[in-house]
C-alpha positions as CSV (number, residue, x, y, z in Angstrom):
1,M,4.2,19.9,-29.1
2,A,1.1,18.2,-27.6
3,D,0.8,17.9,-23.9
4,Y,2.5,14.9,-22.5
5,I,-0.6,14.2,-20.2
6,H,-3.6,14.3,-22.4
7,D,-7.1,12.8,-22.4
8,D,-5.9,9.6,-24.0
9,Y,-2.6,9.1,-22.2
10,L,-1.6,5.5,-22.3
11,L,-4.8,4.5,-24.2
12,Q,-3.9,2.9,-27.5
13,G,-7.0,2.3,-29.6
14,D,-10.6,3.1,-29.6
15,A,-11.8,0.4,-27.3
16,A,-9.2,1.3,-24.6
17,R,-10.3,5.0,-24.9
18,R,-13.9,4.1,-24.6
19,L,-13.4,1.8,-21.6
20,Y,-11.6,4.4,-19.7
21,H,-13.7,7.5,-20.5
22,E,-17.0,5.7,-20.2
23,F,-16.5,3.3,-17.4
24,A,-13.3,3.9,-15.4
25,Q,-12.7,7.6,-15.2
26,S,-15.7,8.5,-13.1
27,Q,-15.4,5.8,-10.5
28,P,-14.7,6.8,-7.0
29,I,-11.7,5.6,-5.0
30,F,-11.6,3.2,-2.0
31,D,-7.9,3.4,-0.9
32,F,-7.7,0.4,1.3
33,H,-4.0,0.6,2.1
34,C,-2.2,3.9,2.5
35,H,0.1,5.5,5.0
36,L,-1.5,8.9,5.4
37,S,-1.7,10.4,8.8
38,P,-5.1,10.5,10.4
39,K,-3.9,13.5,12.5
40,E,-3.1,15.4,9.4
41,I,-6.5,14.5,7.9
42,Y,-8.4,15.4,11.1
43,E,-6.4,18.7,11.5
44,D,-6.9,19.4,7.8
45,K,-3.1,20.1,7.2
46,S,-2.3,23.0,5.0
47,F,0.9,22.9,2.9
48,P,3.0,26.1,2.7
49,H,4.8,25.0,-0.5
50,I,4.9,22.2,-3.0
51,T,8.0,20.6,-1.3
52,D,5.9,20.0,1.8
53,V,3.1,18.0,0.2
54,W,5.3,16.4,-2.7
55,L,8.7,15.5,-1.4
56,S,8.3,15.0,2.4
57,G,8.2,11.3,3.3
58,D,8.2,10.1,-0.4
59,H,11.0,7.5,-0.4
60,Y,10.2,6.7,-4.1
61,K,11.5,10.2,-5.0
62,W,14.4,10.1,-2.5
63,R,15.9,7.0,-4.1
64,L,15.8,8.7,-7.6
65,M,17.3,11.9,-6.3
66,R,20.2,9.9,-4.9
67,A,20.6,8.1,-8.1
68,C,21.1,11.5,-9.7
69,G,23.7,12.4,-7.3
70,V,21.7,14.9,-5.1
71,P,23.3,15.5,-1.7
72,E,21.4,13.9,1.2
73,K,20.9,17.3,2.7
74,F,18.5,18.0,0.0
75,V,16.8,14.6,0.0
76,T,16.1,13.9,3.7
77,G,18.2,16.6,5.3
78,D,17.5,20.2,6.3
79,G,18.0,21.8,3.0
80,D,16.0,24.7,1.8
81,P,12.6,23.6,0.5
82,Y,12.9,25.6,-2.8
83,E,16.4,24.1,-3.4
84,K,14.9,20.7,-2.7
85,F,12.3,21.3,-5.3
86,L,14.9,22.4,-7.8
87,Y,16.9,19.3,-7.2
88,W,13.8,17.1,-7.8
89,A,13.1,19.0,-11.0
90,G,16.5,18.3,-12.2
91,T,16.0,14.7,-11.2
92,V,12.7,14.4,-13.2
93,E,14.4,15.8,-16.2
94,K,16.7,12.7,-16.1
95,S,14.1,10.1,-15.2
96,V,12.3,9.4,-18.6
97,G,11.3,5.8,-18.5
98,N,10.8,5.7,-14.8
99,P,7.0,5.5,-13.6
100,L,7.8,8.6,-11.4
101,Y,8.1,10.5,-14.5
102,A,4.5,9.6,-15.3
103,W,3.2,10.0,-11.9
104,T,4.9,13.5,-11.4
105,H,3.4,14.9,-14.5
106,L,-0.1,13.3,-13.7
107,E,0.1,15.0,-10.3
108,L,1.1,18.4,-11.8
109,K,-1.7,18.3,-14.2
110,R,-4.6,17.1,-12.1
111,Y,-3.9,19.1,-9.0
112,F,-2.1,22.2,-10.2
113,G,-3.2,22.7,-13.8
114,V,0.4,22.4,-14.9
115,S,1.0,21.1,-18.4
116,Q,4.6,21.9,-18.8
117,L,7.3,19.2,-18.4
118,L,9.1,19.7,-15.2
119,N,12.8,20.4,-15.6
120,T,15.5,22.9,-14.5
121,A,14.3,25.5,-16.8
122,S,10.5,25.3,-16.0
123,A,11.0,24.7,-12.3
124,P,10.8,28.3,-10.9
125,A,7.6,29.1,-12.7
126,I,6.1,25.7,-11.7
127,W,7.2,26.2,-8.1
128,E,5.3,29.6,-8.1
129,Q,2.2,28.1,-9.8
130,C,1.9,25.2,-7.4
131,N,2.3,27.4,-4.3
132,R,-0.3,29.8,-5.5
133,V,-2.8,26.7,-5.9
134,L,-1.8,25.4,-2.5
135,A,-2.7,28.8,-0.9
136,Q,-6.3,28.5,-2.2
137,P,-9.2,27.0,-0.4
138,G,-9.7,23.3,-1.1
139,F,-6.0,22.2,-1.3
140,S,-5.4,21.1,2.2
141,A,-5.3,17.6,3.2
142,R,-9.1,17.1,3.3
143,G,-9.5,19.1,0.2
144,L,-7.0,17.1,-1.9
145,I,-8.7,13.9,-0.7
146,L,-12.2,15.1,-1.8
147,R,-10.7,16.5,-5.1
148,S,-9.4,13.0,-5.8
149,G,-12.8,11.4,-5.6
150,V,-12.0,9.2,-2.5
151,K,-15.0,7.6,-0.7
152,A,-13.0,5.9,1.9
153,L,-9.4,5.1,2.9
154,C,-7.7,2.9,5.4
155,T,-4.5,4.1,7.2
156,T,-2.0,1.9,8.9
157,D,-2.0,1.8,12.6
158,D,-0.1,0.1,15.2
159,P,-2.0,-2.1,17.9
160,A,-0.7,0.1,20.7
161,D,-2.2,3.3,19.1
162,D,-5.0,5.0,20.9
163,L,-6.9,5.9,17.5
164,R,-7.8,9.1,19.0
165,Y,-7.8,10.8,15.5
166,H,-9.8,8.1,13.9
167,Q,-12.4,8.6,16.7
168,L,-12.5,12.4,16.2
169,L,-12.9,11.9,12.5
170,R,-15.7,9.6,12.9
171,E,-17.6,12.2,15.0
172,D,-16.9,14.9,12.4
173,E,-20.0,15.1,10.2
174,S,-18.4,17.9,8.1
175,F,-15.9,15.5,6.3
176,P,-17.9,12.8,4.2
177,V,-14.9,10.5,3.5
178,R,-14.6,7.5,5.8
179,V,-11.1,7.3,7.3
180,L,-10.7,3.9,8.9
181,P,-7.8,2.4,10.9
182,A,-6.0,-0.8,9.7
183,F,-4.4,-3.1,12.3
184,R,-0.7,-3.4,11.5
185,P,1.2,-5.6,14.1
186,E,4.5,-5.0,12.3
187,N,6.5,-4.7,15.6
188,A,5.1,-7.8,17.0
189,L,6.3,-9.8,13.9
190,H,9.8,-8.5,14.0
191,P,11.6,-9.2,17.3
192,E,14.9,-8.8,15.4
193,T,14.6,-5.1,15.3
194,A,15.5,-2.5,17.9
195,A,11.8,-1.4,18.0
196,F,10.6,-4.7,19.4
197,L,11.2,-4.2,23.2
198,P,10.1,-0.7,23.5
199,W,7.0,-1.8,21.6
200,I,6.3,-4.5,24.1
201,D,6.6,-2.0,26.8
202,R,4.0,0.2,25.1
203,M,1.6,-2.8,24.7
204,E,2.1,-3.6,28.4
205,A,1.1,0.0,29.3
206,V,-1.9,0.2,26.9
207,T,-3.3,-3.3,28.0
208,G,-2.3,-3.1,31.6
209,R,-0.9,-6.6,31.5
210,S,2.4,-8.3,31.6
211,I,3.5,-9.7,28.4
212,D,6.2,-12.3,29.2
213,T,5.1,-15.3,27.1
214,L,4.0,-15.6,23.4
215,A,0.5,-16.6,24.6
216,A,0.4,-13.4,26.6
217,L,1.3,-11.4,23.4
218,E,-1.4,-13.1,21.4
219,S,-4.0,-12.2,24.1
220,A,-2.9,-8.6,24.1
221,L,-3.1,-8.5,20.3
222,L,-6.6,-9.9,20.5
223,E,-7.7,-7.3,23.0
224,R,-6.3,-4.5,20.7
225,A,-7.9,-6.1,17.7
226,E,-11.2,-6.0,19.5
227,F,-10.5,-2.2,20.2
228,F,-9.8,-1.6,16.5
229,K,-12.9,-3.3,15.5
230,E,-14.9,-1.1,17.8
231,N,-13.3,1.9,15.9
232,G,-14.3,0.8,12.4
233,C,-11.3,-1.5,11.3
234,L,-11.9,-3.7,8.5
235,I,-8.3,-4.7,7.5
236,A,-5.1,-6.0,9.0
237,D,-1.7,-5.8,7.4
238,Q,1.8,-7.1,7.9
239,S,5.1,-7.3,5.8
240,L,7.6,-10.1,5.9
241,Q,10.5,-11.3,3.7
242,A,10.1,-14.9,2.8
243,P,9.4,-17.0,5.9
244,D,8.9,-20.8,5.7
245,F,5.4,-21.3,7.2
246,A,5.8,-25.0,6.9
247,R,8.5,-25.0,9.5
248,G,8.7,-24.0,13.3
249,T,6.8,-25.6,16.2
250,R,4.8,-23.8,18.9
251,E,7.5,-24.7,21.5
252,E,10.2,-23.3,19.3
253,A,8.2,-20.1,18.8
254,E,7.6,-19.7,22.6
255,A,11.4,-20.2,23.3
256,A,12.2,-17.5,20.6
257,F,9.9,-15.0,22.2
258,R,11.4,-15.6,25.7
259,R,14.9,-14.9,24.2
260,A,13.7,-11.8,22.3
261,R,11.9,-10.5,25.4
262,A,15.3,-10.9,27.4
263,G,17.1,-8.9,24.7
264,E,18.8,-11.9,23.0
265,A,19.3,-12.2,19.2
266,L,17.4,-14.9,17.5
267,S,18.8,-17.3,15.0
268,P,17.2,-17.4,11.6
269,D,15.4,-20.7,12.5
270,A,14.2,-19.3,15.8
271,L,12.8,-16.1,14.1
272,N,11.2,-18.2,11.4
273,A,9.4,-20.3,14.0
274,Y,8.3,-17.3,15.8
275,Q,6.9,-15.6,12.7
276,S,5.3,-18.8,11.6
277,Q,3.3,-19.5,14.7
278,L,2.4,-15.8,15.4
279,M,1.0,-15.6,11.8
280,R,-1.3,-18.5,12.5
281,S,-2.6,-16.8,15.7
282,L,-3.0,-13.5,13.9
283,G,-5.0,-15.2,11.1
284,K,-7.3,-16.7,13.7
285,I,-7.8,-13.3,15.3
286,Y,-8.5,-11.7,12.0
287,R,-11.1,-14.4,11.3
288,K,-12.8,-13.8,14.5
289,M,-12.8,-10.0,14.1
290,G,-13.9,-10.2,10.4
291,F,-10.8,-8.4,9.3
292,V,-9.2,-9.0,5.8
293,M,-5.7,-10.1,6.2
294,Q,-3.1,-8.4,4.0
295,L,0.2,-10.1,3.6
296,H,3.2,-8.3,2.0
297,F,6.1,-10.6,1.1
298,G,9.5,-10.3,-0.4
299,V,10.8,-7.1,1.1
300,L,14.3,-6.7,2.3
301,R,14.5,-3.8,4.7
302,N,17.2,-1.3,5.6
303,V,20.0,-2.9,3.7
304,N,22.3,0.2,3.9
305,S,23.3,0.2,7.5
306,R,25.1,3.4,7.4
307,M,22.3,5.3,5.8
308,Y,19.7,3.7,8.1
309,S,21.7,5.2,11.0
310,I,21.5,8.6,9.3
311,A,18.1,8.7,7.7
312,G,16.2,6.0,9.7
313,A,13.6,3.6,8.4
314,D,11.4,4.1,5.3
315,A,13.9,6.4,3.7
316,G,14.4,4.5,0.5
317,F,17.0,1.8,1.5
318,D,14.8,-1.2,1.2
319,S,14.9,-3.6,-1.7
320,V,13.2,-6.4,-3.5
321,G,14.0,-9.6,-1.6
322,D,13.7,-13.3,-2.5
323,G,10.4,-14.7,-3.5
324,I,8.4,-16.6,-1.1
325,S,7.9,-20.3,-1.8
326,A,4.4,-21.6,-2.8
327,A,4.8,-24.3,-0.2
328,S,5.3,-21.8,2.5
329,V,2.2,-19.8,1.6
330,A,0.0,-22.9,1.2
331,A,1.2,-24.2,4.6
332,L,-0.1,-21.1,6.3
333,F,-3.4,-21.1,4.5
334,D,-4.0,-24.8,5.1
335,A,-3.1,-24.6,8.8
336,L,-5.8,-21.9,9.2
337,D,-8.3,-23.5,6.7
338,R,-8.2,-26.9,8.6
339,T,-10.1,-25.3,11.5
340,D,-12.1,-23.0,9.3
341,E,-10.1,-20.0,10.6
342,L,-8.7,-18.7,7.3
343,P,-9.8,-15.0,6.8
344,K,-10.4,-13.1,3.6
345,T,-6.8,-12.6,2.4
346,V,-4.9,-10.3,0.1
347,V,-1.3,-11.3,-0.8
348,Y,1.2,-8.9,-2.4
349,S,4.7,-9.8,-3.4
350,L,7.4,-7.4,-4.0
351,N,9.1,-10.0,-6.1
352,G,7.4,-10.0,-9.5
353,G,8.4,-13.6,-10.0
354,D,5.8,-14.7,-7.5
355,D,2.6,-13.7,-9.4
356,D,1.8,-17.0,-11.1
357,K,2.5,-19.3,-8.1
358,L,0.7,-17.1,-5.7
359,A,-2.4,-16.8,-7.9
360,A,-2.4,-20.6,-8.2
361,V,-2.0,-21.2,-4.3
362,L,-4.8,-18.7,-3.7
363,G,-7.0,-20.5,-6.0
364,C,-6.8,-23.6,-3.9
365,F,-8.6,-21.9,-1.0
366,Q,-11.3,-19.9,-2.7
367,E,-14.8,-20.4,-1.2
368,G,-18.2,-19.0,-0.7
369,C,-18.0,-15.3,-1.9
370,F,-17.5,-13.0,-4.9
371,P,-15.4,-11.0,-5.3
372,Q,-13.3,-14.0,-4.5
373,K,-12.2,-14.7,-0.9
374,M,-8.4,-15.0,-1.7
375,Q,-7.0,-12.1,-3.6
376,L,-3.8,-11.5,-5.6
377,G,-3.0,-7.9,-4.6
378,T,-2.0,-5.1,-6.9
379,P,1.6,-4.8,-7.8
380,W,3.6,-3.4,-4.9
381,W,6.4,-0.8,-4.7
382,F,9.1,-1.8,-7.1
383,S,6.5,-3.4,-9.4
384,D,4.0,-0.5,-9.2
385,H,4.4,0.4,-13.0
386,R,2.8,-0.4,-16.2
387,D,5.0,-3.7,-16.8
388,G,4.3,-4.9,-13.3
389,M,0.6,-4.1,-13.5
390,E,0.2,-5.8,-16.8
391,K,2.0,-8.8,-15.6
392,M,0.0,-9.2,-12.5
393,L,-3.3,-8.7,-14.4
394,K,-2.4,-11.3,-17.0
395,A,-1.3,-13.8,-14.2
396,L,-4.7,-13.3,-12.5
397,A,-6.6,-13.6,-15.7
398,N,-4.7,-16.7,-16.7
399,T,-5.2,-18.5,-13.3
400,G,-8.3,-17.1,-11.7
401,L,-11.0,-14.4,-12.1
402,L,-9.6,-10.9,-13.2
403,S,-13.4,-9.8,-13.0
404,G,-13.3,-10.4,-9.2
405,F,-10.0,-8.3,-8.6
406,I,-10.2,-5.7,-6.0
407,G,-8.0,-3.1,-7.8
408,M,-5.6,-0.5,-6.9
409,L,-4.2,1.2,-3.7
410,T,-1.7,4.0,-3.1
411,D,0.5,2.6,-0.4
412,S,1.7,6.1,0.0
413,R,2.3,8.9,2.4
414,S,1.5,11.6,0.0
415,F,-1.9,13.2,-0.4
416,L,-1.2,13.6,-4.1
417,S,-0.6,10.0,-4.8
418,Y,-4.3,9.4,-5.9
419,A,-3.0,10.1,-9.5
420,R,-1.7,6.5,-9.3
421,H,-5.3,5.3,-9.3
422,E,-5.7,7.1,-12.7
423,Y,-2.5,5.6,-14.0
424,F,-3.6,2.0,-13.0
425,R,-7.1,2.6,-14.6
426,R,-5.5,3.7,-17.9
427,V,-3.2,0.6,-17.9
428,L,-6.2,-1.7,-17.1
429,C,-8.4,-0.2,-19.9
430,N,-5.5,-0.2,-22.4
431,L,-4.8,-3.9,-21.6
432,L,-8.5,-4.9,-21.9
433,G,-9.1,-2.7,-24.9
434,G,-6.2,-4.3,-26.8
435,W,-7.7,-7.8,-26.0
436,M,-11.1,-6.5,-27.4
437,E,-9.7,-5.0,-30.6
438,R,-7.7,-8.3,-31.3
439,G,-10.8,-10.3,-30.7
440,E,-9.3,-12.1,-27.6
441,I,-12.2,-11.2,-25.6
442,P,-15.7,-10.1,-26.7
443,G,-16.2,-6.6,-28.1
444,D,-19.1,-6.2,-25.6
445,F,-18.7,-2.9,-23.8
446,A,-21.5,-3.7,-21.5
447,L,-19.8,-6.8,-20.3
448,V,-16.1,-5.5,-20.2
449,G,-17.1,-2.1,-19.0
450,S,-19.1,-3.5,-16.1
451,M,-15.9,-5.6,-15.2
452,V,-13.8,-2.4,-15.4
453,K,-16.1,-0.5,-13.1
454,D,-15.9,-3.3,-10.6
455,I,-12.2,-3.5,-10.6
456,C,-11.9,0.2,-10.1
457,F,-14.2,0.4,-7.1
458,G,-17.2,-1.9,-6.8
459,N,-15.3,-5.2,-5.9
460,A,-13.3,-3.5,-3.3
461,A,-16.3,-1.8,-1.7
462,R,-18.1,-5.2,-1.5
463,Y,-15.0,-7.3,-0.4
464,F,-14.2,-5.1,2.6
465,G,-17.8,-4.5,3.4
466,L,-17.6,-0.7,2.9
């Protein structure tokens, strides 16, 4: 039997194969949104076994393991690492059709030279092979990043962070990859969570000021954004469910902050007003700082309260939420645009039904730059698979400029997730190659190949000012 992961995996037709091998495959990576630890990168973390680098922190895999009936002890618990790996192997065996099946075998092939399918029978030998590779020089955190062809990456960092490890990395001339912070005021936007009040205390400590009003919070966030800019930040990021940015006054937002600061629960309307007004203020900060504003919509977090109390946040208990309305997004953009304070913006929705309307709304606010100022972001999380990617790429092509798309990111905590860039590039080339062979776009490899190279790397490098 031929290898599952082979040179022409996912590439159907000569045009697709040529686009990938001649134009996409050798492009470097700018991973402008990930959750890697700058501390682990600076310290060049080594991994004692495959479970540590592969299963630790990966809630994609954890969800699938639970679906296969794996006890929580061997998912997020204190189970033996080898047994966890065996449980994952048994899960993979049953996951044909899930994108994790493809990503798993891409990662095994690219980083460990493993061509076998992972299953319960092959697991012991693959465990030994992967651990032998990890023990070699060049397979630490930095080594895996370099091996993946990464030129730059942006982590996600809280405004209260001291950015110590980013500063140390910037001074370390031995590591050629740029590791940049991204400003993520997630705690500021979610006063409904238990983390809000402790976070306000942290912000008061780091800024040396009292934060007892919304205006004071906004001033503190501006101060921290300036600090982030001094440390190389190019990007801001936040995630929300589906707020209505067309509703909520400044007065309502101020009152909501005071109640939240006093430990009171907020009504849905009060929370909406607060998030709406704070996002307007953040947008203005980002424009002033020159940050790209990333907006993630449609996520419903921690829906299983019992398991949240056991495993905590980011453990695989989030869901696709309702789509955000076009009127809401348009209201936020218009409020910022009226005063010429709308920053470059990338919008992602976890709800795949949002692609067409978001692309259309974004088109109403384009101006003055290419790649275009307003970007429809790559499919996120539950849409991060071939169908979701093709759907988004077609929506962008039908309503805007696919040639100006800034491409793929990992959104991952794993140093092995760069294989997702390869997966995306193969999907992209297969889609465009199919259009070429059917005569739907010109069979001009210089034209389409240049477009492929830009989507893989060039557009993002120019857009973010790398």
